[in-house]
C-alpha positions in Angstrom: -1.0 -21.7 -8.8 0.5 -24.5 -9.9 0.7 -27.6 -7.9 4.4 -27.4 -7.3 4.1 -23.3 -6.0 1.3 -24.7 -3.8 2.9 -27.4 -2.1 6.0 -25.6 -1.8 3.7 -22.7 0.0 2.3 -25.0 2.4 5.4 -26.5 3.3 7.0 -22.8 3.9 4.4 -21.7 6.2 4.3 -25.1 8.2 7.8 -25.9 8.6 10.2 -25.8 10.7 8.2 -23.9 12.7 4.3 -23.0 11.8 3.7 -19.3 10.9 6.2 -16.6 9.6 6.6 -14.2 12.5 7.6 -14.4 15.8 8.3 -12.3 19.1 11.7 -11.6 20.3 13.4 -10.3 23.6 15.3 -7.2 22.9 16.7 -7.1 26.9 19.0 -9.6 28.8 16.9 -12.3 31.1 20.3 -14.0 32.1 19.7 -13.7 35.9 17.5 -13.0 38.8 18.2 -9.3 38.5 17.6 -9.2 34.9 13.9 -10.7 35.8 13.6 -8.4 38.4 14.1 -5.3 36.3 12.3 -7.3 33.3 8.8 -7.9 35.5 8.3 -7.5 38.9 9.2 -5.5 40.9 11.1 -3.3 38.3 8.6 -3.1 35.7 6.5 -0.9 38.2 9.0 2.4 37.5 7.9 2.7 33.9 4.3 2.1 34.9 4.3 4.9 36.9 6.1 7.2 34.3 3.6 6.4 31.8 1.0 7.3 34.4 2.1 10.6 34.7 2.8 11.4 30.8 1.0 8.9 28.6 4.3 9.9 25.8 6.5 8.0 28.0 4.8 5.1 26.7 7.1 6.0 23.6 10.3 5.9 25.7 9.9 2.8 28.1 7.7 0.3 25.6 7.9 -1.0 22.1 4.8 1.0 21.3 6.8 3.6 18.9 7.8 1.1 16.8 4.6 -1.1 17.1 2.2 -1.5 14.2 -1.0 -3.7 14.2 -1.9 -5.3 11.2 -5.7 -5.6 11.3 -8.6 -7.3 9.3 -11.5 -8.8 9.5 -11.0 -11.1 6.2 -14.1 -9.8 4.1 -11.8 -9.2 1.2 -8.5 -11.5 1.5 -6.1 -10.8 -1.6 -8.4 -11.9 -5.0 -9.8 -14.8 -2.9 -13.2 -12.9 -1.3 -14.7 -13.0 2.2 -13.2 -16.1 3.7 -13.5 -14.9 7.2 -10.7 -13.4 10.1 -8.6 -17.0 10.3 -8.2 -17.5 7.1 -6.5 -13.9 6.5 -3.9 -14.8 9.2 -1.1 -16.3 7.0 -1.5 -12.7 4.8 -1.6 -10.7 7.9 1.7 -12.6 9.4 2.6 -12.0 5.7 2.7 -8.2 6.0 4.4 -8.6 9.3 7.3 -10.2 7.7 7.4 -7.3 5.0 7.3 -4.3 7.6 9.9 -6.1 9.4 12.3 -7.2 6.4 12.0 -3.6 4.8 11.3 -1.3 7.6 12.7 -2.8 10.8 9.4 -2.2 12.3 7.3 -4.9 14.9 3.8 -6.2 14.1 1.4 -8.1 15.8 -1.2 -9.4 13.2 -4.9 -9.2 14.9 -7.6 -11.1 13.0 -10.9 -9.5 14.0 -14.2 -11.6 14.1 -16.6 -8.5 13.8 -19.0 -9.1 11.0 -20.6 -5.6 12.1 -18.7 -2.7 10.9 -19.4 -0.7 14.6 -18.3 -3.6 16.3 -15.1 -3.9 14.1 -14.2 -0.2 14.9 -14.9 -0.4 18.7 -13.0 -3.5 19.0 -9.8 -1.6 16.9 -10.1 1.6 18.8 -10.1 -0.1 22.2 -6.6 -1.7 21.5 -5.4 1.2 19.7 -3.2 2.2 22.7 -1.0 -0.5 22.0 0.2 0.4 18.9 2.2 3.4 17.1 0.1 2.8 14.0 -2.6 0.8 12.3 -2.3 -0.9 8.9 -6.2 -2.1 8.0 -5.8 -4.9 5.8 -8.3 -6.8 3.7 -11.5 -5.1 4.5 -14.0 -5.2 1.8 -15.3 -2.1 -0.1 -17.4 0.3 0.8 -17.4 -0.3 4.4 -13.2 -0.2 4.2 -13.5 3.8 3.6 -16.0 4.5 6.6 -14.0 2.2 8.8 -10.3 4.1 7.8 -11.9 7.5 8.6 -13.8 6.6 11.8 -10.6 5.1 13.2 -8.2 7.8 11.8 -10.6 10.3 13.5 -10.7 8.3 17.1 -7.4 7.5 17.4 -4.5 9.7 17.7 -2.1 7.5 15.5 -1.6 7.0 12.0 -4.5 4.6 10.6 -3.9 3.8 6.9 -5.9 1.1 5.0 -3.3 -0.5 2.4 -5.6 -1.5 -0.1 -6.9 1.5 -0.6 -3.9 4.0 -0.5 -0.7 1.8 -1.0 -2.1 0.7 -4.3 -3.0 4.4 -5.2 0.8 5.4 -4.1 2.5 3.2 -6.5 0.2 3.3 -9.4 0.4 6.7 -9.3 3.8 6.7 -9.1 4.1 4.6 -12.0 1.8 6.7 -14.1 3.6 10.0 -13.5 6.5 8.3 -15.1 4.9 6.5 -18.0 3.2 9.9 -18.5 6.8 11.4 -19.0 7.9 8.9 -20.9 5.3 9.3 -23.4 5.2 13.2 -23.2 1.7 13.6 -22.0 0.6 16.5 -19.6 -1.5 14.9 -16.5 -4.0 17.4 -16.7 -4.5 16.1 -20.2 -4.7 12.5 -19.8 -7.6 10.6 -20.3 -7.5 7.7 -17.6 -10.2 4.8 -17.4 -9.9 2.8 -14.3 -11.8 -0.3 -14.2 -13.0 -1.5 -10.8 -14.6 0.5 -8.3 -13.4 -0.9 -5.0 -11.2 0.2 -2.6 -8.2 0.2 -4.8 -9.9 2.2 -7.9 -11.7 4.6 -5.8 -8.7 5.9 -3.9 -6.3 5.6 -6.9 -8.6 8.0 -8.7 -8.9 10.5 -5.6 -5.1 10.3 -5.5 -5.1 11.2 -9.5 -7.4 14.1 -8.9 -4.9 15.4 -6.3 -2.1 15.0 -8.6 -3.7 17.0 -11.4 -5.7 14.7 -13.7 -8.9 16.6 -14.4 -12.1 15.6 -13.2 -13.4 15.4 -16.8 -11.0 12.9 -18.0 -11.4 10.4 -15.7 -13.8 7.5 -16.5 -14.6 4.7 -13.6 -16.0 1.2 -15.0 -17.6 -1.3 -12.6 -19.6 -4.7 -13.2 -22.5 -2.7 -14.8 -20.5 -0.3 -17.0 -19.6 3.4 -17.1 -20.1 5.0 -13.3 -22.4 7.6 -14.9 -24.9 10.3 -13.4 -28.0 8.2 -14.8 -27.1 5.2 -12.4 -28.9 4.9 -9.4 -27.3 1.8 -7.7 -24.3 4.2 -7.0 -22.9 4.3 -3.4 -21.5 7.3 -2.0 -18.1 6.5 -2.9 -18.9 5.9 -6.7 -21.2 8.9 -6.7 -18.0 10.9 -6.3 -16.7 9.9 -10.0 -20.2 9.8 -11.6 -19.7 10.9 -15.2 -21.9 13.1 -17.4 -21.0 12.1 -20.5 -22.3 9.3 -23.1 -20.0 6.6 -22.5 -21.9 4.0 -20.8 -19.8 0.7 -21.9 -15.8 -0.1 -21.3 -15.8 0.1 -24.9 -17.0 3.4 -25.0 -14.5 4.2 -22.1 -11.7 2.9 -23.7 -11.9 4.2 -27.0 -9.0 7.1 -27.3 -8.1 6.6 -23.8 -4.3 7.2 -22.7 -4.6 5.2 -19.6 -6.2 1.9 -18.1 -5.9 1.2 -14.7 -7.6 -2.2 -13.9 -8.0 -3.5 -10.3 -10.7 -6.0 -11.4 -10.0 -9.2 -12.7 -8.5 -11.4 -15.6 -9.2 -11.3 -19.1 -11.6 -7.9 -18.7 -9.1 -6.2 -21.5 -9.1 -7.5 -24.8 -6.7 -6.9 -27.8 -9.4 -5.6 -29.5 -10.2 -2.6 -26.6 -6.4 -2.0 -26.1 -6.2 -1.3 -30.1 -9.0 1.4 -29.5 -6.9 3.5 -26.8 -4.9 6.0 -28.1 -1.1 5.9 -29.4 1.4 4.9 -26.6 -1.4 3.6 -24.4 -0.9 3.2 -20.4 -2.1 -0.3 -19.4 -1.5 -1.1 -15.6 -3.4 -4.6 -15.2 -3.3 -4.9 -11.7 -5.4 -7.9 -11.2 -3.6 -10.6 -9.2 -2.5 -13.2 -10.1 -4.2 -12.8 -13.3 -3.7 -9.3 -15.1 -6.8 -8.0 -17.1 -4.4 -8.6 -20.4 -1.4 -10.9 -20.2 1.6 -8.7 -21.0 2.7 -11.1 -23.9 -1.0 -10.2 -25.2 -0.6 -6.8 -24.8 2.7 -6.4 -26.3 1.9 -8.4 -29.5 -1.2 -6.3 -29.9 0.1 -3.1 -29.5 4.2 -2.6 -30.1 3.6 0.9 -28.4 2.0 0.2 -25.3 3.9 0.7 -21.7 2.6 -1.9 -19.1 2.6 -2.6 -15.9 1.5 -5.8 -13.7 1.1 -6.6 -10.1 3.4 -9.7 -10.7 7.1 -10.1 -10.2 7.7 -12.0 -12.9 7.2 -9.1 -15.3 8.8 -5.5 -15.7 6.6 -2.8 -13.9 5.5 -4.8 -10.7 3.1 -2.4 -9.0 3.7 -3.7 -5.9 2.6 -2.4 -2.3 5.7 -3.1 -0.5 7.2 0.0 -2.7 5.3 2.0 0.0 3.6 0.8 3.1 6.8 0.0 5.2 8.5 3.1 4.7 5.5 5.3 4.8 5.1 3.8 8.2 8.8 4.0 9.0 8.9 8.1 8.5 5.4 8.4 9.9 6.4 6.3 13.3 9.9 8.2 13.3 8.2 11.7 13.8 4.9 10.5 15.7 2.8 11.7 12.9 -0.9 11.7 14.3 -2.3 10.3 11.2 -1.2 9.7 7.3 -2.5 12.8 5.6 -2.4 13.8 1.8 0.7 15.8 2.0 2.6 12.5 3.3 0.5 10.2 0.6 1.9 12.8 -2.3 5.1 12.9 -0.9 5.6 8.9 -1.3 4.4 9.3 -4.8 6.9 12.0 -6.0 9.7 9.8 -3.9 8.9 6.7 -5.5 8.7 8.1 -8.9 11.8 10.4 -8.8 13.9 7.1 -7.4 13.3 4.9 -10.6 14.9 7.8 -12.5 18.2 7.3 -10.6 20.9 4.7 -11.8 20.1 1.3 -10.5 22.7 0.0 -8.1 24.6 -3.4 -9.0 23.2 -5.5 -6.0 19.5 -4.6 -7.1 20.4 -5.7 -10.4 21.9 -8.9 -9.3 19.0 -9.6 -7.0 16.8 -9.5 -10.1 19.5 -12.0 -12.2 21.7 -9.6 -13.4 19.0 -8.0 -16.0 20.0 -4.3 -17.1 17.7 -2.0 -15.3 17.2 1.3 -16.5 14.2 4.3 -17.0 12.4 3.6 -19.7 9.3 1.6 -20.9 10.1 -1.4 -18.7 11.1 0.4 -15.9 8.9 3.2 -14.7 9.2 2.2 -10.9 11.7 0.8 -8.5 12.1 -2.4 -7.7 10.9 -4.1 -4.3 14.1 -5.3 -3.0 15.7 -1.6 -4.2 17.6 -0.9 -0.7 17.4 3.1 -1.2 13.5 3.1 -1.0 13.9 3.0 2.7 15.8 6.3 3.0 14.2 8.1 0.1 10.7 7.2 0.8 10.9 7.2 4.9 12.5 10.8 4.4 10.3 12.0 1.9 7.1 10.6 4.0 8.7 12.3 7.4 9.2 15.7 5.9 5.9 16.1 4.4 4.4 14.7 8.0 6.6 17.4 9.7 6.2 20.2 7.5 1.9 19.8 7.4 2.0 20.0 11.3 0.6 16.2 11.7 4.1 15.1 13.0 4.8 15.2 17.0 8.4 15.4 16.8 10.7 16.8 14.6 12.5 15.7 11.5 15.2 13.1 12.7 18.9 14.0 12.8 20.0 10.5 11.8 17.6 10.9 8.2 17.8 10.3 5.6 18.2 6.2 6.5 20.9 4.6 4.4 20.1 1.2 6.2 18.3 -0.7 8.9 20.7 -0.3 11.2 20.4 3.7 11.0 17.1 3.3 12.6 16.9 4.9 16.2 14.1 3.5 18.1 11.8 6.2 19.8 
C-alpha cells in the first residue's frame, strides 16, 4: 500500500464520522403516538405474536433482512491473527457491500473467544437475532468445523465466505476459461497452491463440478499434499495424492490450471513456462498475486490470467457472490446454503460473463470495451445484473432442493434494489 493510499484510507474511515455503517430507522418517530407504537405499550403486540409463533419474527422485526457478519479475528485478510477488534473495519466493510449490492442489513460482531467451542457457543446463542450468518476471517482448519457445527445447530444459513465465496467465483471463472481454451472439465489438470480455507473449499467445489480427483493436486508450504505424508489434517487428507509429484515444480509441469491462494511471487516464470499450452493461472493472493499479470503475459502470450485485484482484468472478487447468495437465501427463508445453491451461483455468474455488457458497466470502468474472452471471463463487481441473476438462481436452487421455507418469490428475478420485498 502506498503512503498516499494509506493516509487516504485512514481519513476515509475516520471522517466525517468514524466507521462505515450505522443503524437507520424504518418507521416514523415524529410524535407521542409513534413512540407508543415503537416501544411501550405498542411493542407488546408483536412480542405476544412472536411468542405464539416464532415465524412471526420475520413479519414484525428486521430479522429476515439482517445478516450477522461474525469473526474471531484469527485470519484477517492477508494480515493474519490480529485479534477481533482489529478485524472490525473489515467486518464493517462487509456490511457496506451487503447493503450496497443486495440491500441487506448487517450487524458486525467481533467475538473475543480464542477457544473454538466458546466461539461456537457465542454465535449459536445470538443466532436468533439474524436471518443469516456470514462467518469471516476465521483461520483454517478451525473454520471448517465451526461452520459445520453452526450449520447443524442454527436454522438459518451459515456461510463462511472465505471458504465458499472464493471457491464459487474462482469456479465460475474457471468454467469460462476452460471453455475458451477448448478443455473439458473432466480432463483438466488442476493445481491449487495454498491449502487453507479457500484452497480446500475450491477443490471441493471443482470436484462437484466434474474435475476428477486424479487430476487435482494440492500444494502447501511443504510441497505436494501426498499420501505418504504424516503431517496432514483431515481436510488436507481429502486431497492427498498417490502419484510421484512432491514439489510445486513437479505439480505444475504440464498442468492446465494453477489456482493460487497462497502468497506473492510463488509462481515463477520458469514454473509458468512448464505448464500446458494456453495455461489458466489464477493468482488470488492479495494484494500481491502469486505472479504479476504483466510478468505472466510477458512469459506466456497464451496465458489466461485472473487475480483478486481490481486494477487488472478478471478480478476474482467475493462481492460477485455473497451479497446475492444471501439475498436469494433470505428471500426464500432457506435453512442453509447447500451444495445445490453454491453450484447454482457458479453457473449463474459464469453465464452472465457471456452476456453483452451494458453501457453503464463499461462507463463505470472507464469506458473500456468488455466482451467475453480471455480478459473477460467473469462479470465486473459493479454489474447491476448480478442482483437479479445470482439471487434468482440461488433462490430457485433452495426451493428445488427442499431447504426453502417460502416459495420462489413472485417479484423475482430482481432488477434493482427497489424490487426487494422485505419478508
